[in-house]
N, C-alpha and C positions, 0 to 999 in steps of 0.2 A: 383533673376537671372533666376531661373528655372521655374518660374510661366509661364504657358502657353506653356511650351516646350513639344513637342511630336515627334513621329517618323512617317515619311512618309511611310516607309515599315517595319512595326513591325514584320511581319511574318518571315523576314530574321533572326530574333533572334533565331528561332528554329534550325538554323545551329549549334548552340553551342552544341546541344546534339550529333551531329555527331562527333565533336571533343572529347567530353567526352567519347563516345563509343570507338573511336579510341584509346584514351589514355589508356582505360581499357583493350581492347581486342587485339589491334594490337601490334605486336612485332616490335621493331625498327630493320630494316635491311638496312645496308649501304654497298654497294660493296666496297671492298678495293681498286678497281681500281680507284675510285673517292676519297676515303678517306684512304690514306695509313696508317694513324695513328689510324684506327678504334679500334684496340686491346687496344691501350693505352687509348682511350676514356673510354672503358669499365673498364679498370684497375683503372682509377681515379674516377669511379662511378659518371660520369657526370649526368646520368639520375636521380639520387637521390639528386642532388644538389638543395637545397632550392632556391638559387639565380636564377639559370637557370630555375627552375620550375616556379617561380614567373614571371620572364621576359617573358617566353614563353606564359603563360596564359594571362598576361596583353596584350601582342601583339595580341593574338587571339581574346580576348574579345573586345579590342578597335577597331580592324579591322571590326569586326561584327557590333559594334555600329555605326561605320562610314558608313557601307553599309546600315544600317537601316535609315540613313539620319535624324538626329535630326534637327528639325526646330521649329521656334517660330513665331507666328502671331503677327504683329504689325499693328492694324487697324488705319487708319487716314482718315480724310475727304478730298475729292478732291474738291477744290474750283471750282465752276462752272464758265464757261466763255461762256455762250450761251444767253446773253441778247440782247439788241438792239445795232445797230450802230447809234449813234446820232451825228449830226453836229450842233454845236451851232454857229449861224451866228449873230454877234453883230455889231450894228451900232456904229462907233466911229467918226462920222462926227462932225463938229464944233457945230451943234445945240445941241449935247448931253452935252454941257458945262452949259446949263441952270440949275439954282438951284431951290429950293423950291419943288422938287418932293417928298421929304420925309418931312412930316410935323413935325416929331419929331426932325429932324436935317436939317433945311432948307438951311444950308450952303453947304451941299453935292451937287455935280452936279448930273444930271441924270445918267451919266456914272458911277459915284462912287456907286450909289444905285444899278444900274444894276449889276456891278461887284460883290457886296456883295451877292445879291440874286442868281446870277449864280453860285458862289462858293458854296453856300449852296445846290443848286440843284445838282451840281457835286458830292458833298460828299454823297448824298443819293443814287446815281446810282451805287450800288456796283458791279453789274454784267454786266454793259454796257461798250461798247467800244466808247469813246467820242473823238471828234475832235473839233477844233475851227477855225472859219473863222472871220476875222475882215475886215470891209469895211468902206469906205468913198467915195472919188472920184475914188478909185480903191479898189480892194479886194485882200487879200492874206490869205493863210493858216498859222495861227499862231501856230497850233499844229496838227499833223496828228492824226489819231485815236489811242487811247491809253487806257489801263486799269489802268494806273498809275494816280490816282486821285490827288495825292500830287503835281506832276509835273504840271498837267493841272491847278490846282488852283493857283500855283505859277505864271504860265504864265498869267492867267487872272489878277492877282494882278498887274502885270507889264505893262498892257495895258494902253495907254494914248490917250486922245482925240486928234484927228487930225493926228494921226500917219499914217493914210491911206488917208490923204487929208481932206479938209473941206466940200466937197460936198457929195451927196448921189447917188452912183451907185447901186441902189437896185437890179436890174435884173442881173447885173454882179455878185453881191454877191450871188444870188441864184445859178447861174451857177458854181461859185466857190465851193459852198456847195455840188453841185452835183458831181463835180470833186473829192471832198474829200471822198464821199461815193461810187462812182461807182466802185472802185477797190475792194470793199467788196463783199463777197459771202453770207452775211447774208440775211435771208428772211425778216428781219424787219429793214428797214432803215427810220430814222426819222430826219427831219430838224426842228430846232426851230429858227425861223427868227425874230429878234427884230429890230425895227426901230422907229424913231420918226418923220420921214418926208416923203416927196414925192421923187420919182426918179428925179434927176436933168437932165433936157433935155440938150443934147449936151455933157454931161459927161458920162451918161450911154449908152454905145455903143451896148448893147444887147437888142433887143426888148422883151417885155413881153411874146409874143407868143412863141418865141424861148426858153426862160427860162422855160416856162410851158411844152413845148415839151420834154425838157431834164428831167424834173421831172417825167413826165409820162413814158418816156423810161426806166428810172432806178427804177420805182416803189417806189418812195420816198414819204412818208407822211410828209406834211409840216404843222407846227403850227406857223402861223404868229402872231406876237404880236406888236401892235401899242401902243406907249406910248406918253403921252402928249395929245394935242388936234389938232395937225396939220398934222397928218399922213393920208395917202390915204386909208381909210377904204374899199372902193369899190375894190381896187386892192388886198388888203389883203384877202378879202372875196373870190375873184376869185381864188387866189392861193390856198386857203384852200379847196375850192370846187373841183377844178381839181385834187388835190392830195389826197383827202379823209381825210384831216385834219380838224382842227377847228381854226377859226380866233378869236383873243381876242383883247381887248383894255383895257388900264390901264391909269388912270389919276394921280395916286399917287403910292408910294412905297408899301403900304399895298395891293392894288389891284394887283400890279405886282407879289408880293410874292404869292398871292392866285392863280394867273394864273399858275405859275411854279409848285405850289403844285397840281393843277388840272391836268396839263400835266403829272406830275409824277404818278398820280393815273391812268390816261388813258393809259399810256404806261408802266405799271408795268408788269414785267414778273415773273411768279411763277416758280422758279427753285429749285428743291430739291437737297441738297448736297448729293453727292454720297460717301458712305463709302466703301473704298477698303482695302483689307488686303495685307500687304507687308510681304512676307516670308523672314525670316532671317535664313540662313543655318549655322549649327554649326558642320558639319561632319568633318571639317578640324582639329578640336581640338582632337577628339579621333583618327583620322587618323595620326596626328603627334605623339601622344603618342604611338600608336601602332607601327608605323615605328621606332621610337626611341628605344622602348623596343626590337623590333626584331633585330635591329643593335647591341644593347648591348648584346643580347642573343648570336648572332653569334660571337661577339668579345670575350666574356668570355669563350664560348665553345671552340673556336680555341685556346685561350690562355691556357686553361686547357689541351687541346690535345697536346700542344707542350712540356708540362712538362714531 
């Protein structure tokens, strides 16, 4: 209990010598105008009462100990929250229903494989603030930026193909990702855009140039990932070049997992945990004992004085 306990103001302890000197040299003088029973106090030998002597000195010592401010350090690590702001933008259009993307389990759809890989990526980003955008014929924010990786992974698990429509509004999805990130004050904003197709004409109401302007304005780095064999590689390359990111392509689950691993390495932030000391103050314990002793001293002294 007392390990690591010390006094903030140890020099106050020297005050005890003042009280010792006063006890030895000073004579007790109490005007009778304030204490009419002063003679009776002396008659009953209050000054030599062991009980009163003990209570008085307990009160004095405890008050001095309280003034010395006993404290105890409790070091703990402050979890850092200074990583990236990352928007995960996932294609949930009807084309993501195609199977055979994972050779080890060909019955899984592309979207099932993507969800598993994305959840693994989320679990590794300990210090990042992540959000989720899902798109098809339209796009929506499935999760705002959050540090809670468990909730985000649960949301990813519940995503379904076609929940945002069967077509691909790719540029609208980019804009929605910008909307997710633009309220952040972080200096590092990243968008990971995954799609398996072309932007559907007539459905995607936002031109590519407008989407790129939004990206540049908010200083967002985009990592576009095309999966399968029918995505628009030229557009993804353009998006990456304008934003300062890197475009990737994957034809199977193994390649996609390697891409997310590569992005994880490219956008890794080295943050040292900060250890801070929390001070726990214990002055109220001796203060309470000293105050109680003083009150008992006054009570017993007055009680003796009335006899």
